[in-house]
N, C-alpha and C positions, 0 to 999 in steps of 0.2 A: 782698715787701719784702726787701731785702738790705742788708748793711753798706755804707755809702758812699752809699746812696740819699739824695736831697735832697727835702725836703717843706716845705710851709707847714703850720703846726700847726693852723690853722683857716681856713675860707673867708674871703677878704679880708685875711688877714695878710700883711704885707709882708716880714717876716723869714723866712729860710730856715734850717732845721735839717738836720743830717746825721746819719744813723743810725750809731751807734758800736757798739751791741751789741743783740742780740735775745734776750730772755729767754723761757723756756718758759712762764711764767705770763701771757704776753700783753703784758707791758710791754716797752718799748724804751728804750734809753739813747740820747738825742740830745744834740747840742751845736750851738749857734748857729754858722752857717757863717762869719760875720764875726768875726774875733778881736778881743779888746779886754778892757778891765777888766770883771770880772764875768761873763765868758763861762766857763761850766763845764758839764760833762755833767749831765744830769738824766733821771730816769725819767718816762715818760708813757705813756698809752694811745694807740694809733694810730687811735682811732675817727674822728677828724675830719681826718686828714692829707690834704692835697691835693698831688699831685706838683708839684714846682717845674718850671716850664717855662723859666725863665731859665737862662743858662749860668753856671757857677761863675765867680767873679772870677778874672781872669788875674793871674799873679804876675809882678812885675817881677824882673829878674835879681838885683837887690840886696836884695830883700825877703825876709828870713829869718823874719819874724814872721807871715807870712800862713798861711792854713789849708792843710792837706795836701790832696793830690789825693783825689778820691772813692775810697773803698775802702781808704785808708790811715788809720792812727790815730797819734796821738802817744802812744805807750805810757806814757811817764812821767806825763803828765797823767791819762789814763784810769786807769792802775793805781793812782796815789796816791789818787784819789778812791774807787775801788772798795775799796782797802785800808782807808780810813777807814770805809766802810760795813760792811765785814766784820769790823772789829776787835771783839774780845770785850768 
């Protein structure tokens, strides 16, 4: 498993998540591949991940709100969420 890999969270799930961070305690930070309201990174165990076999959505030339390419992160979103988790 690597950052940027795409998975279904459970067998039969239609949504795809992208790995954003891998933790040493066995948890991974994932984020829904499709951007939109309520999409945020979250920690989960990769016990039931199924590799996604579909291709990532293609970006239109004018679409600046679409997800990043596999392997890239939107640092501002991920960092602000992690900052909230790590705040004293």
